[in-house]
C-alpha positions in Angstrom: -0.2 0.0 0.0 1.5 3.3 -1.2 1.9 6.0 1.5 3.4 8.4 -1.0 4.2 7.2 -4.3 5.5 9.6 -7.2 5.1 8.5 -10.9 5.9 11.1 -13.6 6.2 9.2 -17.0 8.8 10.8 -19.7 6.8 13.6 -21.6 4.7 14.3 -18.4 5.1 17.5 -16.6 2.6 16.8 -14.0 3.2 13.7 -11.9 0.6 11.1 -10.6 1.0 10.8 -6.8 -0.6 7.3 -5.1 -1.4 7.6 -1.6 -3.2 4.3 -1.0 -4.7 1.3 -2.1 -2.4 -1.9 -3.3 -0.1 -2.3 -5.9 1.3 -5.5 -7.2 3.6 -7.2 -9.7 3.7 -11.0 -10.6 4.6 -12.7 -13.6 4.8 -9.4 -15.8 1.1 -8.4 -14.6 0.8 -5.0 -12.8 -2.2 -4.6 -10.6 -3.7 -2.0 -9.0 -6.3 -2.2 -6.7 -8.4 0.7 -5.5 -5.5 2.7 -5.6 -5.9 6.7 -4.7 -4.1 9.1 -6.8 -4.0 12.6 -5.6 -3.8 15.7 -7.8 -4.2 19.1 -6.8 -5.7 17.5 -3.4 -8.5 15.9 -5.3 -8.7 12.3 -5.2 -9.3 9.4 -7.9 -9.4 5.8 -6.8 -8.7 3.4 -9.8 -8.6 -0.5 -10.3 -7.2 -2.0 -13.1 -4.6 -4.8 -14.2 -2.2 -4.4 -17.0 -0.9 -7.6 -18.4 2.4 -8.4 -20.4 3.5 -5.1 -19.0 7.2 -5.1 -20.3 6.1 -5.7 -23.8 2.7 -4.8 -25.4 1.1 -3.7 -21.8 -2.7 -5.0 -22.3 -5.2 -3.5 -20.2 -8.7 -5.2 -20.3 -10.8 -3.2 -17.8 -10.4 -0.1 -15.7 -12.6 1.2 -12.8 -12.3 4.7 -12.0 -14.2 6.8 -9.2 -14.0 10.3 -7.8 -16.0 12.4 -5.6 -14.6 15.3 -7.7 -11.5 16.4 -9.8 -10.5 19.1 -12.0 -11.7 18.3 -15.5 -8.6 19.6 -17.3 -6.5 17.4 -15.2 -8.7 14.4 -16.3 -8.1 15.4 -20.2 -4.3 16.0 -19.4 -3.8 12.5 -18.0 -6.3 10.8 -20.6 -4.4 12.2 -23.5 -0.8 11.7 -21.9 1.7 9.0 -23.1 1.1 7.0 -19.9 -2.6 5.9 -20.9 -2.9 2.6 -22.4 -3.2 3.3 -26.1 -7.0 1.8 -26.7 -8.4 3.7 -24.0 -6.7 6.9 -24.8 -7.8 6.6 -28.6 -11.7 6.1 -27.4 -11.3 9.1 -25.5 -9.6 11.1 -28.4 -12.3 9.6 -30.7 -14.9 10.9 -28.3 -13.7 14.3 -28.2 -13.5 14.7 -32.2 -16.9 13.1 -32.9 -18.3 15.8 -30.9 -15.7 18.4 -31.5 -14.8 19.0 -27.8 -11.9 21.0 -27.0 -10.4 23.1 -24.0 -12.3 21.1 -21.3 -12.4 22.7 -17.8 -14.4 22.7 -14.7 -15.2 19.6 -12.2 -16.3 16.3 -12.9 -17.4 13.4 -10.5 -18.3 9.7 -10.5 -18.1 6.1 -10.6 -17.3 4.1 -14.3 -16.1 1.0 -15.6 -14.4 0.8 -19.0 -13.7 -2.2 -20.9 -11.3 -2.2 -23.7 -11.6 -5.1 -26.0 -9.2 -6.7 -28.5 -11.0 -5.2 -31.4 -10.0 -1.9 -30.4 -13.6 -1.0 -29.3 -14.5 -0.1 -25.6 -17.7 -0.4 -23.3 -18.3 2.3 -20.7 -20.6 1.7 -18.0 -21.3 4.1 -15.0 -22.1 7.6 -13.8 -20.3 10.6 -14.6 -21.4 14.0 -12.9 -20.6 17.6 -14.3 -20.2 20.8 -12.3 -19.8 24.3 -13.5 -17.9 22.4 -16.6 -17.1 24.2 -20.1 -15.5 23.4 -23.3 -15.3 24.8 -26.9 -17.7 22.5 -29.2 -17.9 21.9 -32.8 -16.1 23.3 -35.7 -16.8 26.7 -34.8 -15.9 26.2 -31.4 -18.6 27.6 -29.5 -17.9 28.5 -26.0 -20.2 26.1 -23.7 -19.8 27.3 -20.2 -21.8 26.7 -16.7 -22.5 23.0 -17.5 -24.1 20.9 -15.0 -25.9 17.6 -15.1 -25.3 13.9 -15.0 -24.1 11.7 -17.9 -25.1 7.7 -17.1 -23.2 5.2 -20.1 -24.6 1.5 -20.4 -22.8 0.0 -23.5 -24.1 1.8 -26.5 -26.4 4.1 -24.9 -25.9 7.4 -23.0 -28.6 8.8 -20.8 -28.4 12.7 -20.1 -30.2 13.7 -16.9 -30.8 17.5 -16.4 -27.8 18.8 -18.4 -28.0 22.6 -18.4 -25.5 25.4 -19.4 -24.8 28.4 -21.8 -23.5 29.3 -25.0 -22.6 32.9 -24.7 -25.7 34.6 -23.8 -28.0 31.5 -24.7 -29.1 29.1 -22.0 -30.1 25.3 -22.3 -31.6 22.7 -20.2 -31.6 19.0 -21.6 -32.8 15.5 -20.7 -32.6 12.4 -22.9 -30.6 9.9 -24.5 -28.1 8.9 -27.2 -28.2 5.5 -28.9 -24.9 4.1 -30.4 -23.2 7.2 -29.3 -19.8 6.0 -29.8 -20.5 5.3 -33.7 -20.3 8.0 -36.5 -24.1 7.8 -36.6 -25.4 8.3 -33.1 -29.6 8.7 -32.8 -30.6 11.1 -30.2 -33.8 11.4 -28.2 -34.3 14.4 -26.0 -36.2 17.0 -24.3 -34.4 20.4 -25.0 -35.5 23.8 -23.3 -33.7 27.1 -24.3 -33.7 30.5 -24.0 -31.9 32.1 -27.1 -30.2 35.4 -28.0 -31.7 36.2 -31.5 -28.3 37.7 -32.7 -27.0 34.4 -31.7 -29.3 32.2 -34.0 
């Protein structure tokens, strides 16, 4: 159980600090069980196993939970060299599909990500946003003050009481996205908005 283990891979400016949990290495398998990582006094608890660590470093399932962490830090680590390639690709593809950039604000939740041998992934769990923001779409619209809950289950993404603003326009949305990880997702949602006419 680490009391204060510092990990800073090559190419990363921000180190990861492990403060609790169990880390074992046996037969080229690195296992993290409920390991608590700390960043700017925010804590993330991770459980995963990395097989064939010295060669291909395969990860099949990752569970991550946190009561709150900075979204910019999450983005930083997910696109970093330390992240397993399949998980990094899934995350980068998700950002690209929805045109998301410059993520900030707070995020919390408990989610499990399964990485398949065919390079696809499955996400199950709940993710909450608190005063989050990002640039959206090709035009990089500034979406700010986003709050609400996203619940993922296989190919479906449930949106619960998601609210926010785009410049001076405000929106509230609940619904679901089917096949949200594909190039042709289908939406079913209830959207309420107050729009500034000059922004249409």
